[in-house]
Each structure stands twice: as structure tokens, then as C-alpha cells.
N, C-alpha and C positions, 0 to 999 in steps of 0.2 A: 506429600507434595503439597506447596501453597496454591492457590485458583490460579486459573489462568483468564485473562480476559481473550476472548477469540472473536473474530469476525472473517468475514467472507467476502472478499473484493469481488463485487457485480460483474467484472470482466472476465471472473472464473465461469460466468454463463453464456460467453462470446457474444453471438448474433441475438442471442435471447434476451439478452439484458436486465435492466433494474426490473420490469414486471416479473420476471422468471423468478428473480431473485427472491425478491418479495414472497412468490408464493412458495418457494421451495425450501428455503433456508430454515424456517417454524417447523418444517417436519424432520427433521433432523437434529433439532435442539440448537439452533443457535438463532440467538436473539439481537445480532451487533452486525450490522453493513460498515462494508468500508465502500462507497457508491462513487462512482466513476464521473466525473463532472467534463469528460470530454470523449472525442470517437478515440477509436484504436486501430490501426491497419496493419498488415502484415502477414504474419504468420497466426496472429489472432486478429480475427474480425470482429470491431465492436461499432458497429452503424450509430451515427450522431443520434438517430430516432428510438432507439432503443434505448438511450440511457438521457439523464440531464445534461443540459450544455449552458456557456455562457448566453446562446442565443434559444432556450426553452423560453415560452413564454410565462406570466405570472402564474396563469391558469395551470400550466404544466408542470412547475414547481408546485403550485397548491395540491394538484391531484398526486405526484408523487409524497409529497408528507402527509397525505390523508392515506395513501396505500400501506405506509412504513406503518403509521400509527393504527389502521384497523389490524394489522399484521400483528401487532406488539413487536415491531421491530424499531431499532433506533440506526439511525445513519450515524454511527458514534465516529468514523474517519471518512475524508472525503478527501480523491484524488482531484487534484484541480492545476499539474503543472500547464508551463508554457514557455517559450523563451522570452524570458523576462530583460534580455539584453536592449528589447525594442519598448519603446512607449506602446506601442499596440498588444504587445507580450503581455505588458504590466497592467495594462485594461483587461486584457481577458481574464488572468488570476485572480483581481480584485473582484470582477464582475462573476468569480467562481466561486472565491470566499462568500460572497453575500448570499449566493446560494445555500452555500452551507450552513450559513447562519442560520437563515430560516427552518432549514431540517436539523437544527440543534446538535450540529457538529460540533465535535471536541478538540480534534488534530486535523491538521491540514497536511497531504503528502502531497510531494511533487518532483519530477524534474523539471530545472528550470532552465535551463539550455545550454548550447555548446560551442557559444562565442569564442573565438580564439582569445580576443582582447575580454581579458578577465575584468579589468576596471570596469568596462561599463556591464556585464554581466553581475557584478557583485553591488551593483549601483542597483540596480533593478531588483538583486536579491534582500537587500537592503530596505527597499521602498515595500515589496511585498510583503518581508517581516513583521514591518510596525504596522501595516494594515491588517496582519493577521493576528498581531497581538491584542490591538486593540477590540478585536471583536473574539479575543479569548482564547485563541487555537495556537497552538505552538505550531512550527513550521518544520516538516521533516523532509530533507533532501532525500530523494532517491540514491540507490547504490549504481548509478551511472556514470558515465563518465564524462564532462572532465571534473566534474567536482567529487566526485565520490566513487571515483574508479574501485577503489580499494580504502584501506584504514588510513595509510599515511597519506593518501592526498586527501582523505575526509579530512581529518585531523588539521592539516595544511588549509583546508578552506575553512573550516571553523575559527581558526587562528586569526584569519586573514579578515573574514567579517567582523569579528568580536561582537556579535549580538546575541543579546538574553533571549532570544526568541528562536533560535535558528538550532536545528539538532539535525538527527541522520535518524532517515529510516533503512534500516539494513534489511536486505534482501536476501535469501538464503541461498538460491541460486543464481545471482548475479555478480555475486562476489566471483562464483567459478565462471562465468558466460563471460567476463570482461576480462580476467586475468588469465595466464598461463601457469601452471605449476604453483597453486597460491595454495597455502594452508587456510582455509576459511575458518576454522574454529579460531587459531593463531591470531587471525585478522581481527575477528570480533574481539577478542581480548583489548585488543588494544584501542577499540575504540567505544567499549561496551558504556561507560559511564555518558555517555553523549546521545546514544540511543532511546527514543521516544516512541518510535514505531517499528514493527518488525512484520516484513511480506515472507509467511512460510513457503518458499518454493524449492521443490525437491527437483534433483537431477541427477545425472551420471558422472557429476561435474567438470564436462567436457568443455575446453576453451572453444566459444563461438559454435558450440551446440545448442540446436533449438531442440533441448529434450526437457521439457517441463509438465510430468505426468502426475496424475494422482499423488497425492504425501502416502509415503511408505513405497511407492515403484520405484524409488530413485535411491541412489547413496548415501545422502545426507544424512546427518545425524542430528534428529533434531530435538531429541531427547537432552545431548550435549550442549546446543544452542542455548535451550532452558536454562540448563545450569549455571552456564556463562553470563547469563543474562540475570539469573536471580541473585548472583553474587553482590552484583549492585542495586538490586532492589525494585530491577525492573520483570513485571508479569503480563506486561501485553500493552497496548492492544497488539495481539498477534493475527495477524490476517492471512487467510488462506486463498493461495494465488497460483491456479492455474493456468498456463499458459500454453498446454499443450505439446504437442509432439511432431515435427517436420516430416511431411509425407503421410500423415498418420488419415489425410482426407477428412470430409467435412462432419462433425459431431453431431448427432441427432439433441435434442433435448434431454431426452432419458440418458444419454451416455453422457450428459455432460453432469446430469443429478445423481448418477451413481457415482461418477471420480469425486465429486463432492461430500457425499454419504461414505464413502469409502477411506475418505480422508479426513472427514471428522473422527470415525469408528478409531482410524490411525492415532489420531493425536490421544484420544481417550485411552488407547490402549498402552500410552507411554507416558499416561499421567495429564493430560491436559483434560482442564476443565472449563466448559463457559460460564463463567461467571455473572451475575449483575454489578457487583460490589467493587467499584472502580476506585474504591479507596485503595484496593491492592497496587493501583498502576501508580507509578512514576507522573507528573503532568509535566 
């Protein structure tokens, strides 16, 4: 099986954030990170102070870059979404893209808003897509409503936008979370040619069920996901994302590290390999 370009999404470390990711990822053989550039709330809590954001100082960004370099890691992708239907949202996303550029990022991932007025939302997406393109970064839309709730809506969004720098971040768990009674593999086949980034997330395929454990602990066939994407020449970035399980309580750093270690082990057991040769990846 061909090599794979595997990352860890820093949100998987929860409240321990970027510093924990930098220290831990190399110990389990991972050399690339998807760096969150915004806080996260809800079942998964990632405070602003443990990651980089558009409000980070230049010194904080420099320290983040220095930490990555010292650990032999790349911030291969960054998660930088905001509601771009507003001028403030567009400013925020561009500021986050600027940070990503400093970190040497090659892919931008994000959920870009939920405005009912799609015209305004589209205008914002086109604006930030142009900006990301000027930095050499494909803009990959998250598998979130309303833009990419499922494959059909994602394809409709791409047709409406008609922008050569807008692609899809396929989330293997979200496709079940946001859709009832759906076949995730069939959905992926429809949209695979437009996928430029993937969140590897496991679940029990439950609709609106917050159950995103270590990879291999759910029922999603990640090997099949690879097979479908390999058919269109995609080998990564595959970003490991563990958002946890509702009601499981606060996890220690050691528990989060173990979930990630087991996830990497599971991927390797089904043929995934973390490789530095990014030429195997469509951009």
C-alpha cells in the first residue's frame, strides 16, 4: 500500500493544547500537526491560552514555531475557521492564515459559517479563498452544515462557488453525526475528487451522538476510506482527530496521549504510514 501523510490535530490534546502535542507527537512517530488556530468549546474544551489564535502576539507565534522546529515537527495544516459572512469573521480568518503562513502551513481547514443568507456567506468564502491562494494554501471546507453537510451539499457548494482554491476536508465521523441513516463510504465516493484534507475520526455512526473515541474503537472502516481516496490519487493529509465521548469526564494528559498512541497503532495496523514525502499528496 502506498505511503500516507498522517498528522495529529492538536485539538486531540484538549485543554493541554499545542505544547502537549509538540512534546508527545514525535514519541509516537508523528512528524506533522494540524494546528488549531482558535479555541474550542462544548464537549471538547480547548482554551485560547493553550493554542495559537488571531489574538496571539508575534512573540507567541515565534515561540510556537520554535517549539515545532525544535521537535522536528511541521505545522502542515492549520484549522482557522470563523463566520466569514461578517467583515469581522473575514478579518479573523485572514489573520489566522497569516499565522499559518509564518508556521509554514500548506493547507487551511475551516468551518466558515452558518448564515442562512448563502450569498453573503459565499462572498466571504470567495474573499478568504483568494487570500489563502495568495499564500499558496488550498482552503478545505469542513464537513459541517450548511456548506458540506453531506456529499450532495458539498458538491452544490463547490458548484456555486466556482473557485479553484476551494476544496473539501472530509470528516469520517461528521458525515454520520450530521446525517441520519447515511452511507459514509457512498458519500465519500461522490466527492472524493475534491477532497484535499481528511479528518480521521471514529464513531459508532450515530446521528447526533457525541462518540468520537480513539481510532479503532468505533465502527468506521478507515481502511476503506483510504481505498476510496487512493483511487483518486489522494494519500493525505490524514489528520487524526479525537473529540472524546459525551459523559466520559475529564481526561488526563496521559489518557489523551494513550488514545493517540493507540490510534496511530491502529492506523499502522491497517496500512497507514507517516511519510515525509509530500509529493504523494494531491495539492
